[in-house]
PyMOL Python script that loads the backbone (N, CA, C, O; Angstrom):
from pymol import cmd

cmd.read_pdbstr("""\
ATOM      1  N   MET A   1      -0.112   8.528  -8.723  1.00  0.00           N
ATOM      2  CA  MET A   1       1.371   8.406  -8.416  1.00  0.00           C
ATOM      3  C   MET A   1       1.492   6.855  -8.593  1.00  0.00           C
ATOM      4  O   MET A   1       0.649   5.993  -8.344  1.00  0.00           O
ATOM      5  N   ARG A   2       2.774   6.725  -9.094  1.00  0.00           N
ATOM      6  CA  ARG A   2       3.463   5.419  -9.295  1.00  0.00           C
ATOM      7  C   ARG A   2       4.389   5.217  -8.296  1.00  0.00           C
ATOM      8  O   ARG A   2       5.113   6.141  -7.929  1.00  0.00           O
ATOM      9  N   ILE A   3       4.456   4.000  -7.763  1.00  0.00           N
ATOM     10  CA  ILE A   3       5.583   3.709  -6.683  1.00  0.00           C
ATOM     11  C   ILE A   3       6.155   2.446  -7.352  1.00  0.00           C
ATOM     12  O   ILE A   3       5.444   1.533  -7.771  1.00  0.00           O
ATOM     13  N   THR A   4       7.536   2.469  -7.420  1.00  0.00           N
ATOM     14  CA  THR A   4       8.369   1.416  -7.825  1.00  0.00           C
ATOM     15  C   THR A   4       8.707   0.297  -6.830  1.00  0.00           C
ATOM     16  O   THR A   4       9.803   0.435  -6.288  1.00  0.00           O
ATOM     17  N   CYS A   5       8.075  -0.657  -6.519  1.00  0.00           N
ATOM     18  CA  CYS A   5       8.270  -1.726  -5.611  1.00  0.00           C
ATOM     19  C   CYS A   5       9.574  -2.358  -6.076  1.00  0.00           C
ATOM     20  O   CYS A   5       9.715  -2.668  -7.259  1.00  0.00           O
ATOM     21  N   PRO A   6      10.588  -2.568  -5.119  1.00  0.00           N
ATOM     22  CA  PRO A   6      11.762  -3.498  -5.497  1.00  0.00           C
ATOM     23  C   PRO A   6      11.564  -4.723  -5.989  1.00  0.00           C
ATOM     24  O   PRO A   6      12.447  -5.181  -6.714  1.00  0.00           O
ATOM     25  N   LEU A   7      10.387  -5.513  -5.713  1.00  0.00           N
ATOM     26  CA  LEU A   7       9.988  -6.672  -6.013  1.00  0.00           C
ATOM     27  C   LEU A   7       9.049  -6.753  -7.349  1.00  0.00           C
ATOM     28  O   LEU A   7       9.118  -7.633  -8.207  1.00  0.00           O
ATOM     29  N   CYS A   8       8.306  -5.823  -7.335  1.00  0.00           N
ATOM     30  CA  CYS A   8       7.073  -5.946  -8.448  1.00  0.00           C
ATOM     31  C   CYS A   8       7.316  -4.968  -9.606  1.00  0.00           C
ATOM     32  O   CYS A   8       6.772  -5.092 -10.703  1.00  0.00           O
ATOM     33  N   GLY A   9       8.095  -4.075  -9.314  1.00  0.00           N
ATOM     34  CA  GLY A   9       8.300  -2.953 -10.306  1.00  0.00           C
ATOM     35  C   GLY A   9       7.274  -1.823 -10.141  1.00  0.00           C
ATOM     36  O   GLY A   9       6.650  -1.804  -9.080  1.00  0.00           O
ATOM     37  N   ALA A  10       7.022  -0.878 -11.062  1.00  0.00           N
ATOM     38  CA  ALA A  10       6.224   0.265 -10.897  1.00  0.00           C
ATOM     39  C   ALA A  10       4.737  -0.147 -10.775  1.00  0.00           C
ATOM     40  O   ALA A  10       4.276  -0.881 -11.649  1.00  0.00           O
ATOM     41  N   ARG A  11       4.025   0.232  -9.851  1.00  0.00           N
ATOM     42  CA  ARG A  11       2.722   0.063  -9.433  1.00  0.00           C
ATOM     43  C   ARG A  11       2.032   1.275  -8.992  1.00  0.00           C
ATOM     44  O   ARG A  11       2.590   2.321  -8.661  1.00  0.00           O
ATOM     45  N   ASP A  12       0.762   1.050  -9.013  1.00  0.00           N
ATOM     46  CA  ASP A  12      -0.265   2.099  -8.746  1.00  0.00           C
ATOM     47  C   ASP A  12      -0.243   2.519  -7.318  1.00  0.00           C
ATOM     48  O   ASP A  12      -0.246   1.607  -6.492  1.00  0.00           O
ATOM     49  N   ARG A  13      -0.222   3.739  -6.894  1.00  0.00           N
ATOM     50  CA  ARG A  13      -0.300   4.015  -5.380  1.00  0.00           C
ATOM     51  C   ARG A  13      -1.319   3.232  -4.648  1.00  0.00           C
ATOM     52  O   ARG A  13      -1.114   2.913  -3.477  1.00  0.00           O
ATOM     53  N   ARG A  14      -2.361   2.915  -5.242  1.00  0.00           N
ATOM     54  CA  ARG A  14      -3.551   2.314  -4.590  1.00  0.00           C
ATOM     55  C   ARG A  14      -3.164   1.112  -4.150  1.00  0.00           C
ATOM     56  O   ARG A  14      -3.831   0.598  -3.252  1.00  0.00           O
ATOM     57  N   GLU A  15      -2.272   0.572  -4.564  1.00  0.00           N
ATOM     58  CA  GLU A  15      -1.942  -1.038  -4.125  1.00  0.00           C
ATOM     59  C   GLU A  15      -1.030  -0.905  -2.741  1.00  0.00           C
ATOM     60  O   GLU A  15      -0.697  -1.894  -2.088  1.00  0.00           O
ATOM     61  N   PHE A  16      -0.701   0.349  -2.415  1.00  0.00           N
ATOM     62  CA  PHE A  16       0.142   0.676  -1.058  1.00  0.00           C
ATOM     63  C   PHE A  16      -0.692   1.176  -0.111  1.00  0.00           C
ATOM     64  O   PHE A  16      -1.694   1.811  -0.441  1.00  0.00           O
ATOM     65  N   THR A  17      -0.405   0.968   1.047  1.00  0.00           N
ATOM     66  CA  THR A  17      -0.781   1.629   2.249  1.00  0.00           C
ATOM     67  C   THR A  17       0.302   2.401   2.824  1.00  0.00           C
ATOM     68  O   THR A  17       1.375   1.891   3.144  1.00  0.00           O
ATOM     69  N   TYR A  18      -0.009   3.774   2.972  1.00  0.00           N
ATOM     70  CA  TYR A  18       1.095   4.578   3.668  1.00  0.00           C
ATOM     71  C   TYR A  18       1.060   4.430   5.210  1.00  0.00           C
ATOM     72  O   TYR A  18      -0.019   4.423   5.803  1.00  0.00           O
ATOM     73  N   TYR A  19       2.241   4.311   5.857  1.00  0.00           N
ATOM     74  CA  TYR A  19       2.412   4.228   7.275  1.00  0.00           C
ATOM     75  C   TYR A  19       3.058   5.267   8.053  1.00  0.00           C
ATOM     76  O   TYR A  19       3.117   5.215   9.282  1.00  0.00           O
ATOM     77  N   GLY A  20       3.546   6.212   7.356  1.00  0.00           N
ATOM     78  CA  GLY A  20       4.149   7.317   8.001  1.00  0.00           C
ATOM     79  C   GLY A  20       5.696   7.420   7.748  1.00  0.00           C
ATOM     80  O   GLY A  20       6.251   6.674   6.941  1.00  0.00           O
ATOM     81  N   ALA A  21       6.354   8.353   8.453  1.00  0.00           N
ATOM     82  CA  ALA A  21       7.783   8.436   8.324  1.00  0.00           C
ATOM     83  C   ALA A  21       8.657   7.343   8.744  1.00  0.00           C
ATOM     84  O   ALA A  21       8.312   6.699   9.735  1.00  0.00           O
ATOM     85  N   SER A  22       9.606   7.078   8.210  1.00  0.00           N
ATOM     86  CA  SER A  22      10.541   5.825   8.402  1.00  0.00           C
ATOM     87  C   SER A  22      11.062   5.733   9.797  1.00  0.00           C
ATOM     88  O   SER A  22      11.563   4.675  10.176  1.00  0.00           O
ATOM     89  N   VAL A  23      10.980   6.765  10.586  1.00  0.00           N
ATOM     90  CA  VAL A  23      11.578   6.422  11.624  1.00  0.00           C
ATOM     91  C   VAL A  23      10.552   5.886  12.774  1.00  0.00           C
ATOM     92  O   VAL A  23      10.859   5.867  13.966  1.00  0.00           O
ATOM     93  N   TYR A  24       9.437   5.501  12.322  1.00  0.00           N
ATOM     94  CA  TYR A  24       8.576   4.498  13.008  1.00  0.00           C
ATOM     95  C   TYR A  24       9.232   3.157  12.888  1.00  0.00           C
ATOM     96  O   TYR A  24       8.710   2.327  13.632  1.00  0.00           O
ATOM     97  N   ALA A  25      10.172   2.731  12.206  1.00  0.00           N
ATOM     98  CA  ALA A  25      10.850   1.524  12.103  1.00  0.00           C
ATOM     99  C   ALA A  25      12.079   1.588  13.054  1.00  0.00           C
ATOM    100  O   ALA A  25      12.731   0.559  13.231  1.00  0.00           O
ATOM    101  N   ASP A  26      12.420   2.718  13.661  1.00  0.00           N
ATOM    102  CA  ASP A  26      13.380   2.901  14.770  1.00  0.00           C
ATOM    103  C   ASP A  26      12.853   2.778  16.117  1.00  0.00           C
ATOM    104  O   ASP A  26      12.972   3.746  16.868  1.00  0.00           O
ATOM    105  N   ARG A  27      12.322   1.786  16.498  1.00  0.00           N
ATOM    106  CA  ARG A  27      11.503   1.811  17.710  1.00  0.00           C
ATOM    107  C   ARG A  27      12.518   1.660  18.907  1.00  0.00           C
ATOM    108  O   ARG A  27      13.554   0.997  18.883  1.00  0.00           O
ATOM    109  N   PRO A  28      11.995   2.442  20.017  1.00  0.00           N
ATOM    110  CA  PRO A  28      12.984   2.626  21.128  1.00  0.00           C
ATOM    111  C   PRO A  28      13.347   1.211  21.917  1.00  0.00           C
ATOM    112  O   PRO A  28      12.662   0.197  21.781  1.00  0.00           O
ATOM    113  N   ALA A  29      14.305   1.277  22.605  1.00  0.00           N
ATOM    114  CA  ALA A  29      14.897  -0.016  23.271  1.00  0.00           C
ATOM    115  C   ALA A  29      13.818  -0.406  24.167  1.00  0.00           C
ATOM    116  O   ALA A  29      13.021   0.435  24.584  1.00  0.00           O
ATOM    117  N   GLU A  30      13.744  -1.727  24.507  1.00  0.00           N
ATOM    118  CA  GLU A  30      12.917  -2.193  25.639  1.00  0.00           C
ATOM    119  C   GLU A  30      13.499  -1.539  27.039  1.00  0.00           C
ATOM    120  O   GLU A  30      14.677  -1.593  27.391  1.00  0.00           O
ATOM    121  N   GLY A  31      12.461  -0.935  27.732  1.00  0.00           N
ATOM    122  CA  GLY A  31      13.042  -0.217  28.954  1.00  0.00           C
ATOM    123  C   GLY A  31      13.355   1.138  28.840  1.00  0.00           C
ATOM    124  O   GLY A  31      13.799   1.683  29.851  1.00  0.00           O
ATOM    125  N   ALA A  32      13.197   1.898  27.665  1.00  0.00           N
ATOM    126  CA  ALA A  32      13.246   3.086  27.415  1.00  0.00           C
ATOM    127  C   ALA A  32      12.447   4.017  28.428  1.00  0.00           C
ATOM    128  O   ALA A  32      11.378   3.701  28.950  1.00  0.00           O
ATOM    129  N   ALA A  33      13.073   5.115  28.609  1.00  0.00           N
ATOM    130  CA  ALA A  33      12.270   6.187  29.507  1.00  0.00           C
ATOM    131  C   ALA A  33      10.905   6.593  28.764  1.00  0.00           C
ATOM    132  O   ALA A  33      10.792   6.537  27.540  1.00  0.00           O
ATOM    133  N   PRO A  34       9.818   7.034  29.684  1.00  0.00           N
ATOM    134  CA  PRO A  34       8.864   7.444  28.983  1.00  0.00           C
ATOM    135  C   PRO A  34       8.874   8.476  27.936  1.00  0.00           C
ATOM    136  O   PRO A  34       8.141   8.546  26.950  1.00  0.00           O
ATOM    137  N   GLU A  35       9.981   9.403  28.365  1.00  0.00           N
ATOM    138  CA  GLU A  35       9.912  10.611  27.409  1.00  0.00           C
ATOM    139  C   GLU A  35      10.434  10.128  26.059  1.00  0.00           C
ATOM    140  O   GLU A  35      10.113  10.809  25.085  1.00  0.00           O
ATOM    141  N   VAL A  36      11.255   8.962  25.846  1.00  0.00           N
ATOM    142  CA  VAL A  36      11.677   8.581  24.693  1.00  0.00           C
ATOM    143  C   VAL A  36      10.428   7.900  23.959  1.00  0.00           C
ATOM    144  O   VAL A  36      10.215   8.012  22.752  1.00  0.00           O
ATOM    145  N   TRP A  37       9.721   7.260  24.755  1.00  0.00           N
ATOM    146  CA  TRP A  37       8.466   6.670  24.045  1.00  0.00           C
ATOM    147  C   TRP A  37       7.564   7.753  23.545  1.00  0.00           C
ATOM    148  O   TRP A  37       7.020   7.612  22.450  1.00  0.00           O
ATOM    149  N   ASP A  38       7.364   8.842  24.280  1.00  0.00           N
ATOM    150  CA  ASP A  38       6.396   9.840  24.055  1.00  0.00           C
ATOM    151  C   ASP A  38       6.934  10.521  22.781  1.00  0.00           C
ATOM    152  O   ASP A  38       6.143  10.835  21.892  1.00  0.00           O
ATOM    153  N   ASP A  39       8.379  10.780  22.655  1.00  0.00           N
ATOM    154  CA  ASP A  39       8.998  11.386  21.372  1.00  0.00           C
ATOM    155  C   ASP A  39       8.593  10.452  20.190  1.00  0.00           C
ATOM    156  O   ASP A  39       8.052  10.942  19.199  1.00  0.00           O
ATOM    157  N   TYR A  40       8.833   9.175  20.274  1.00  0.00           N
ATOM    158  CA  TYR A  40       8.584   8.032  19.304  1.00  0.00           C
ATOM    159  C   TYR A  40       7.107   8.133  18.845  1.00  0.00           C
ATOM    160  O   TYR A  40       6.785   8.333  17.674  1.00  0.00           O
ATOM    161  N   LEU A  41       6.347   7.997  19.744  1.00  0.00           N
ATOM    162  CA  LEU A  41       4.856   7.843  19.411  1.00  0.00           C
ATOM    163  C   LEU A  41       4.188   9.262  19.014  1.00  0.00           C
ATOM    164  O   LEU A  41       3.204   9.130  18.286  1.00  0.00           O
ATOM    165  N   HIS A  42       4.546  10.661  19.365  1.00  0.00           N
ATOM    166  CA  HIS A  42       3.874  11.764  19.240  1.00  0.00           C
ATOM    167  C   HIS A  42       4.417  12.801  18.492  1.00  0.00           C
ATOM    168  O   HIS A  42       3.675  13.678  18.051  1.00  0.00           O
ATOM    169  N   LEU A  43       5.735  12.818  18.269  1.00  0.00           N
ATOM    170  CA  LEU A  43       6.423  13.899  17.879  1.00  0.00           C
ATOM    171  C   LEU A  43       6.909  13.613  16.535  1.00  0.00           C
ATOM    172  O   LEU A  43       7.570  12.598  16.312  1.00  0.00           O
ATOM    173  N   ARG A  44       6.572  14.578  15.502  1.00  0.00           N
ATOM    174  CA  ARG A  44       7.059  14.234  14.259  1.00  0.00           C
ATOM    175  C   ARG A  44       7.400  15.558  13.505  1.00  0.00           C
ATOM    176  O   ARG A  44       6.739  16.591  13.617  1.00  0.00           O
ATOM    177  N   ASP A  45       8.458  15.417  12.761  1.00  0.00           N
ATOM    178  CA  ASP A  45       8.756  16.674  11.931  1.00  0.00           C
ATOM    179  C   ASP A  45       7.727  16.651  10.626  1.00  0.00           C
ATOM    180  O   ASP A  45       7.191  15.613  10.235  1.00  0.00           O
ATOM    181  N   ASN A  46       7.559  17.768  10.099  1.00  0.00           N
ATOM    182  CA  ASN A  46       6.718  17.846   8.761  1.00  0.00           C
ATOM    183  C   ASN A  46       7.388  18.697   7.871  1.00  0.00           C
ATOM    184  O   ASN A  46       6.905  19.793   7.588  1.00  0.00           O
ATOM    185  N   PRO A  47       8.441  18.312   7.404  1.00  0.00           N
ATOM    186  CA  PRO A  47       9.439  19.220   6.499  1.00  0.00           C
ATOM    187  C   PRO A  47       8.575  19.371   4.990  1.00  0.00           C
ATOM    188  O   PRO A  47       7.686  18.625   4.580  1.00  0.00           O
ATOM    189  N   ALA A  48       9.081  20.439   4.405  1.00  0.00           N
ATOM    190  CA  ALA A  48       8.986  20.727   2.882  1.00  0.00           C
ATOM    191  C   ALA A  48      10.242  20.270   2.417  1.00  0.00           C
ATOM    192  O   ALA A  48      11.320  20.672   2.854  1.00  0.00           O
ATOM    193  N   GLY A  49      10.081  19.362   1.457  1.00  0.00           N
ATOM    194  CA  GLY A  49      11.080  18.918   0.705  1.00  0.00           C
ATOM    195  C   GLY A  49      11.312  17.257   0.833  1.00  0.00           C
ATOM    196  O   GLY A  49      10.370  16.490   1.033  1.00  0.00           O
ATOM    197  N   GLU A  50      12.624  16.844   0.696  1.00  0.00           N
ATOM    198  CA  GLU A  50      12.683  15.303   0.648  1.00  0.00           C
ATOM    199  C   GLU A  50      12.595  14.539   2.013  1.00  0.00           C
ATOM    200  O   GLU A  50      13.296  14.838   2.979  1.00  0.00           O
ATOM    201  N   ILE A  51      11.657  13.510   2.009  1.00  0.00           N
ATOM    202  CA  ILE A  51      11.541  12.792   3.418  1.00  0.00           C
ATOM    203  C   ILE A  51      11.465  11.145   2.808  1.00  0.00           C
ATOM    204  O   ILE A  51      11.341  10.783   1.638  1.00  0.00           O
ATOM    205  N   THR A  52      11.568  10.449   3.856  1.00  0.00           N
ATOM    206  CA  THR A  52      11.586   9.010   3.574  1.00  0.00           C
ATOM    207  C   THR A  52      10.399   8.281   4.428  1.00  0.00           C
ATOM    208  O   THR A  52      10.364   8.206   5.656  1.00  0.00           O
ATOM    209  N   ASP A  53       9.529   7.810   3.602  1.00  0.00           N
ATOM    210  CA  ASP A  53       8.411   7.069   4.464  1.00  0.00           C
ATOM    211  C   ASP A  53       8.223   5.685   4.345  1.00  0.00           C
ATOM    212  O   ASP A  53       8.874   5.080   3.493  1.00  0.00           O
ATOM    213  N   LEU A  54       7.439   5.096   5.062  1.00  0.00           N
ATOM    214  CA  LEU A  54       7.121   3.622   5.182  1.00  0.00           C
ATOM    215  C   LEU A  54       5.783   3.479   4.293  1.00  0.00           C
ATOM    216  O   LEU A  54       4.792   4.201   4.402  1.00  0.00           O
ATOM    217  N   TRP A  55       5.953   2.359   3.350  1.00  0.00           N
ATOM    218  CA  TRP A  55       4.857   1.999   2.494  1.00  0.00           C
ATOM    219  C   TRP A  55       4.759   0.566   2.713  1.00  0.00           C
ATOM    220  O   TRP A  55       5.786  -0.101   2.841  1.00  0.00           O
ATOM    221  N   TYR A  56       3.426  -0.039   2.774  1.00  0.00           N
ATOM    222  CA  TYR A  56       3.423  -1.376   2.743  1.00  0.00           C
ATOM    223  C   TYR A  56       2.538  -1.745   1.492  1.00  0.00           C
ATOM    224  O   TYR A  56       1.498  -1.156   1.197  1.00  0.00           O
ATOM    225  N   HIS A  57       3.095  -2.808   0.792  1.00  0.00           N
ATOM    226  CA  HIS A  57       2.511  -3.122  -0.569  1.00  0.00           C
ATOM    227  C   HIS A  57       1.437  -4.325  -0.279  1.00  0.00           C
ATOM    228  O   HIS A  57       1.581  -5.540  -0.417  1.00  0.00           O
ATOM    229  N   GLU A  58       0.408  -3.632   0.133  1.00  0.00           N
ATOM    230  CA  GLU A  58      -0.663  -4.366   0.719  1.00  0.00           C
ATOM    231  C   GLU A  58      -1.254  -5.258  -0.467  1.00  0.00           C
ATOM    232  O   GLU A  58      -1.325  -6.467  -0.247  1.00  0.00           O
ATOM    233  N   LEU A  59      -1.691  -4.766  -1.724  1.00  0.00           N
ATOM    234  CA  LEU A  59      -2.224  -5.485  -2.781  1.00  0.00           C
ATOM    235  C   LEU A  59      -1.276  -6.102  -3.691  1.00  0.00           C
ATOM    236  O   LEU A  59      -1.631  -6.481  -4.807  1.00  0.00           O
ATOM    237  N   GLY A  60      -0.021  -6.225  -3.241  1.00  0.00           N
ATOM    238  CA  GLY A  60       0.871  -7.017  -4.080  1.00  0.00           C
ATOM    239  C   GLY A  60       1.728  -7.972  -3.468  1.00  0.00           C
ATOM    240  O   GLY A  60       1.217  -9.063  -3.214  1.00  0.00           O
ATOM    241  N   CYS A  61       3.019  -7.779  -3.156  1.00  0.00           N
ATOM    242  CA  CYS A  61       3.912  -8.676  -2.583  1.00  0.00           C
ATOM    243  C   CYS A  61       3.930  -8.741  -1.095  1.00  0.00           C
ATOM    244  O   CYS A  61       4.452  -9.702  -0.529  1.00  0.00           O
ATOM    245  N   SER A  62       3.346  -7.699  -0.395  1.00  0.00           N
ATOM    246  CA  SER A  62       3.201  -7.727   0.932  1.00  0.00           C
ATOM    247  C   SER A  62       4.556  -7.275   1.690  1.00  0.00           C
ATOM    248  O   SER A  62       4.816  -7.487   2.875  1.00  0.00           O
ATOM    249  N   ALA A  63       5.350  -6.613   0.753  1.00  0.00           N
ATOM    250  CA  ALA A  63       6.719  -6.124   1.191  1.00  0.00           C
ATOM    251  C   ALA A  63       6.479  -4.587   1.858  1.00  0.00           C
ATOM    252  O   ALA A  63       5.721  -3.690   1.490  1.00  0.00           O
ATOM    253  N   TRP A  64       7.338  -4.643   2.878  1.00  0.00           N
ATOM    254  CA  TRP A  64       7.414  -3.221   3.538  1.00  0.00           C
ATOM    255  C   TRP A  64       8.630  -2.424   2.786  1.00  0.00           C
ATOM    256  O   TRP A  64       9.701  -3.003   2.602  1.00  0.00           O
ATOM    257  N   ILE A  65       8.439  -1.153   2.385  1.00  0.00           N
ATOM    258  CA  ILE A  65       9.223  -0.371   1.658  1.00  0.00           C
ATOM    259  C   ILE A  65       9.345   1.005   2.081  1.00  0.00           C
ATOM    260  O   ILE A  65       8.354   1.684   2.352  1.00  0.00           O
ATOM    261  N   GLU A  66      10.511   1.429   2.144  1.00  0.00           N
ATOM    262  CA  GLU A  66      10.870   3.001   2.254  1.00  0.00           C
ATOM    263  C   GLU A  66      10.836   3.777   0.974  1.00  0.00           C
ATOM    264  O   GLU A  66      11.622   3.432   0.092  1.00  0.00           O
ATOM    265  N   VAL A  67      10.075   4.721   0.773  1.00  0.00           N
ATOM    266  CA  VAL A  67       9.896   5.612  -0.306  1.00  0.00           C
ATOM    267  C   VAL A  67      10.700   6.976   0.143  1.00  0.00           C
ATOM    268  O   VAL A  67      10.426   7.639   1.143  1.00  0.00           O
ATOM    269  N   THR A  68      11.615   7.226  -0.680  1.00  0.00           N
ATOM    270  CA  THR A  68      12.127   8.633  -0.622  1.00  0.00           C
ATOM    271  C   THR A  68      11.456   9.576  -1.635  1.00  0.00           C
ATOM    272  O   THR A  68      11.561   9.359  -2.842  1.00  0.00           O
ATOM    273  N   ARG A  69      10.742  10.659  -1.130  1.00  0.00           N
ATOM    274  CA  ARG A  69       9.932  11.414  -1.869  1.00  0.00           C
ATOM    275  C   ARG A  69      10.073  12.927  -1.605  1.00  0.00           C
ATOM    276  O   ARG A  69      10.563  13.182  -0.505  1.00  0.00           O
ATOM    277  N   ASN A  70       9.722  14.076  -2.440  1.00  0.00           N
ATOM    278  CA  ASN A  70       9.665  15.311  -2.224  1.00  0.00           C
ATOM    279  C   ASN A  70       8.184  15.625  -1.731  1.00  0.00           C
ATOM    280  O   ASN A  70       7.249  15.325  -2.474  1.00  0.00           O
ATOM    281  N   THR A  71       7.956  16.199  -0.541  1.00  0.00           N
ATOM    282  CA  THR A  71       6.587  16.590  -0.087  1.00  0.00           C
ATOM    283  C   THR A  71       5.958  17.721  -0.835  1.00  0.00           C
ATOM    284  O   THR A  71       4.762  18.003  -0.761  1.00  0.00           O
ATOM    285  N   VAL A  72       6.921  18.404  -1.622  1.00  0.00           N
ATOM    286  CA  VAL A  72       6.496  19.576  -2.283  1.00  0.00           C
ATOM    287  C   VAL A  72       5.908  19.229  -3.701  1.00  0.00           C
ATOM    288  O   VAL A  72       4.839  19.670  -4.124  1.00  0.00           O
ATOM    289  N   THR A  73       6.790  18.339  -4.407  1.00  0.00           N
ATOM    290  CA  THR A  73       6.405  17.949  -5.700  1.00  0.00           C
ATOM    291  C   THR A  73       5.893  16.657  -5.978  1.00  0.00           C
ATOM    292  O   THR A  73       5.415  16.334  -7.065  1.00  0.00           O
ATOM    293  N   HIS A  74       6.021  15.756  -4.764  1.00  0.00           N
ATOM    294  CA  HIS A  74       5.549  14.410  -4.747  1.00  0.00           C
ATOM    295  C   HIS A  74       6.390  13.353  -5.633  1.00  0.00           C
ATOM    296  O   HIS A  74       6.123  12.162  -5.795  1.00  0.00           O
ATOM    297  N   ALA A  75       7.435  14.058  -6.146  1.00  0.00           N
ATOM    298  CA  ALA A  75       8.356  13.250  -6.991  1.00  0.00           C
ATOM    299  C   ALA A  75       8.996  12.103  -6.074  1.00  0.00           C
ATOM    300  O   ALA A  75       9.392  12.401  -4.947  1.00  0.00           O
ATOM    301  N   ILE A  76       9.089  10.915  -6.508  1.00  0.00           N
ATOM    302  CA  ILE A  76       9.811   9.965  -5.799  1.00  0.00           C
ATOM    303  C   ILE A  76      11.200   9.690  -6.372  1.00  0.00           C
ATOM    304  O   ILE A  76      11.375   9.473  -7.571  1.00  0.00           O
ATOM    305  N   SER A  77      12.213   9.709  -5.437  1.00  0.00           N
ATOM    306  CA  SER A  77      13.564   9.556  -5.945  1.00  0.00           C
ATOM    307  C   SER A  77      14.211   8.431  -5.739  1.00  0.00           C
ATOM    308  O   SER A  77      15.230   8.218  -6.396  1.00  0.00           O
ATOM    309  N   ALA A  78      13.750   7.478  -4.781  1.00  0.00           N
ATOM    310  CA  ALA A  78      14.208   6.329  -4.460  1.00  0.00           C
ATOM    311  C   ALA A  78      13.328   5.366  -3.788  1.00  0.00           C
ATOM    312  O   ALA A  78      12.368   5.878  -3.211  1.00  0.00           O
ATOM    313  N   THR A  79      13.442   3.983  -3.724  1.00  0.00           N
ATOM    314  CA  THR A  79      12.729   3.004  -3.155  1.00  0.00           C
ATOM    315  C   THR A  79      13.591   1.699  -2.851  1.00  0.00           C
ATOM    316  O   THR A  79      14.283   1.106  -3.679  1.00  0.00           O
ATOM    317  N   ARG A  80      13.423   1.367  -1.535  1.00  0.00           N
ATOM    318  CA  ARG A  80      14.018   0.105  -1.309  1.00  0.00           C
ATOM    319  C   ARG A  80      13.319  -0.716  -0.224  1.00  0.00           C
ATOM    320  O   ARG A  80      12.448  -0.208   0.481  1.00  0.00           O
ATOM    321  N   LEU A  81      13.681  -1.910  -0.104  1.00  0.00           N
ATOM    322  CA  LEU A  81      12.986  -2.952   0.713  1.00  0.00           C
ATOM    323  C   LEU A  81      13.423  -2.298   2.355  1.00  0.00           C
ATOM    324  O   LEU A  81      14.541  -1.871   2.643  1.00  0.00           O
ATOM    325  N   LEU A  82      12.442  -2.347   3.124  1.00  0.00           N
ATOM    326  CA  LEU A  82      12.847  -1.982   4.524  1.00  0.00           C
ATOM    327  C   LEU A  82      13.914  -2.905   5.076  1.00  0.00           C
ATOM    328  O   LEU A  82      14.750  -2.486   5.877  1.00  0.00           O
ATOM    329  N   ALA A  83      13.889  -4.230   4.629  1.00  0.00           N
ATOM    330  CA  ALA A  83      14.681  -5.391   5.200  1.00  0.00           C
ATOM    331  C   ALA A  83      16.151  -5.108   4.846  1.00  0.00           C
ATOM    332  O   ALA A  83      17.087  -5.660   5.425  1.00  0.00           O
ATOM    333  N   ASP A  84      16.300  -4.130   3.767  1.00  0.00           N
ATOM    334  CA  ASP A  84      17.640  -3.962   3.192  1.00  0.00           C
ATOM    335  C   ASP A  84      18.242  -2.822   3.969  1.00  0.00           C
ATOM    336  O   ASP A  84      19.444  -2.622   3.794  1.00  0.00           O
ATOM    337  N   ARG A  85      17.579  -2.040   4.806  1.00  0.00           N
ATOM    338  CA  ARG A  85      18.455  -0.896   5.405  1.00  0.00           C
ATOM    339  C   ARG A  85      19.077  -1.548   6.613  1.00  0.00           C
ATOM    340  O   ARG A  85      18.768  -2.649   7.071  1.00  0.00           O
ATOM    341  N   ALA A  86      20.245  -0.496   7.191  1.00  0.00           N
ATOM    342  CA  ALA A  86      20.993  -1.074   8.158  1.00  0.00           C
ATOM    343  C   ALA A  86      20.025  -0.971   9.446  1.00  0.00           C
ATOM    344  O   ALA A  86      19.098  -0.167   9.539  1.00  0.00           O
ATOM    345  N   THR A  87      20.404  -1.942  10.449  1.00  0.00           N
ATOM    346  CA  THR A  87      19.422  -2.023  11.625  1.00  0.00           C
ATOM    347  C   THR A  87      19.996  -0.881  12.502  1.00  0.00           C
ATOM    348  O   THR A  87      21.189  -0.823  12.799  1.00  0.00           O
ATOM    349  N   PRO A  88      19.076   0.016  12.894  1.00  0.00           N
ATOM    350  CA  PRO A  88      19.279   1.138  13.712  1.00  0.00           C
ATOM    351  C   PRO A  88      19.633   0.906  15.188  1.00  0.00           C
ATOM    352  O   PRO A  88      19.132  -0.070  15.746  1.00  0.00           O
ATOM    353  N   THR A  89      20.434   1.700  15.848  1.00  0.00           N
ATOM    354  CA  THR A  89      20.863   1.520  17.205  1.00  0.00           C
ATOM    355  C   THR A  89      19.487   1.869  18.059  1.00  0.00           C
ATOM    356  O   THR A  89      18.814   2.867  17.799  1.00  0.00           O
ATOM    357  N   LYS A  90      19.213   1.110  18.911  1.00  0.00           N
ATOM    358  CA  LYS A  90      17.893   1.274  19.874  1.00  0.00           C
ATOM    359  C   LYS A  90      18.042   2.608  20.568  1.00  0.00           C
ATOM    360  O   LYS A  90      19.083   2.858  21.176  1.00  0.00           O
ATOM    361  N   LYS A  91      17.071   3.455  20.506  1.00  0.00           N
ATOM    362  CA  LYS A  91      17.177   4.792  21.318  1.00  0.00           C
ATOM    363  C   LYS A  91      16.745   4.596  22.783  1.00  0.00           C
ATOM    364  O   LYS A  91      15.850   3.796  23.054  1.00  0.00           O
ATOM    365  N   GLY A  92      17.351   5.294  23.702  1.00  0.00           N
ATOM    366  CA  GLY A  92      16.857   5.339  24.894  1.00  0.00           C
ATOM    367  C   GLY A  92      17.069   4.268  25.895  1.00  0.00           C
ATOM    368  O   GLY A  92      16.420   4.196  26.938  1.00  0.00           O
ATOM    369  N   ALA A  93      17.992   3.445  25.547  1.00  0.00           N
ATOM    370  CA  ALA A  93      18.261   2.136  26.363  1.00  0.00           C
ATOM    371  C   ALA A  93      18.754   2.634  27.811  1.00  0.00           C
ATOM    372  O   ALA A  93      19.651   3.467  27.940  1.00  0.00           O
ATOM    373  N   ARG A  94      18.046   2.013  28.929  1.00  0.00           N
ATOM    374  CA  ARG A  94      18.650   2.290  30.106  1.00  0.00           C
ATOM    375  C   ARG A  94      19.787   1.190  30.509  1.00  0.00           C
ATOM    376  O   ARG A  94      19.729  -0.021  30.298  1.00  0.00           O
ATOM    377  N   SER A  95      20.752   1.863  31.094  1.00  0.00           N
ATOM    378  CA  SER A  95      21.912   0.972  31.676  1.00  0.00           C
ATOM    379  C   SER A  95      21.495   0.223  32.785  1.00  0.00           C
ATOM    380  O   SER A  95      22.287  -0.526  33.357  1.00  0.00           O
TER     381      SER A  95
END
""", "prot")
cmd.dss("prot")
cmd.show_as("cartoon", "prot")
cmd.util.cbc("prot")
cmd.orient("prot")
């Protein structure tokens, strides 16, 4: 499998380390309820179809990238730097 790094171009998958679903980047707010942290740490969807994952270009430019791919065909439809995505709203913030 080849992954296109936004900085380095198309590279072999072995240069990257897979870190899971991109929701890991949407960390709960400081002081969030334990249930929110439990959901964040332990509950994941496992869909058949298109998903967005986090990958680290460990043997290249050290960039964190989001890879949108199909879990059935493994076809990659998009890549982008994690730093380029919109900052998510913190979940579970207590008032």
